[in-house]
N, C-alpha and C positions, 0 to 999 in steps of 0.2 A: 478528505478521504473519499475514495470512490465506492460505489456500491459493490463493485467487484472485490475490492480489498476488504470491505466489511464482511463479505461472504467468507473470505479467507480467515478472518478473525473468528467468525462464528464456528466454522468447522473445527478450528484448532481448539477452541475453548470447549466445544461439545465433546471432542475426543478425550480431552484431559479431565474435564470436570462435570460433564453431563449436560443434558438438554436444558434443565432449569437454569443453571449458571450461565450458559450461553445466551439464553433468552434475556436474562437480566442485564448482562453486559451489552448486548445489542440494544436493548431498550435505552440504557444510559447513553450509549454512543449516539444513537439517533436523536436523543434530546439535546446533546451537546454539540453536535457537528452538523454542518451543511454537507450533505453527501452529493458527490459529483456523479452525474449520469454517465453511463457507458455510451459515449458518442462515437460516431465514425472517426472524427478527428482524433480523439484520445486513443482509440484502438490503433490507428495508423501511426501515431507518435510512439506508442509502445512497441509496435512492430519494428519501427526504425531502430529503436534502442536494442531490441532483441537481435536484429541483424548485425549490429555493431559489437555487441557484448554477449558473453556466455552467462546471461542472467535469466532467472526464471521469468516467464511472461508476466505473472502477477506482480512481480517486483518492478518490471519495466513499466507496467501500468501505474504503479504507485509513483514512480519517478516522473512519468509523463503528466500525471495529475498535479503533482507538486510544481513541476515546471510551468504548467499552464496557469497556475494561480500565483506564481511568484512566491511559493511557500517553501519552507524548510522541511525536508523529508526526515522524519524521526525513524531510525532503524538501528538494529543491531547486526544487520546482515553485512558481513565483510564484502560480499559480491557487489553491494551498492556503495559501501564506504570506500572501497579501494579503486573506484573508477569515476570518471567524469560522466555523470548521467544527466546533465542539463539543469540540475537544481542544487541548492545547498543541501547538505546532509548534516544530521546531528547524530552522533554515536550514542546509542542507548545501552551499550554493553557495560556491565559492571566493571568498575576500575579496580 
């Protein structure tokens, strides 16, 4: 996971559940994950995906990060699941 996408998680949780809950989730994620820096290479890889697909830039950044690490992108976003974004995806939507 990238720092950029961790920020996305932080604001979503804060909006829905408040600052204290967001801080706790971020603390737990930081302890459990190696967070990828926002590098020029990653920004440009995300920009390339954005140029090819109508996907939010933060989602492009998540896909570029997963691709760079040979990782599977865990998502429930149909924009990512329905396109070839350079990495494996796993659908987190409830069945």
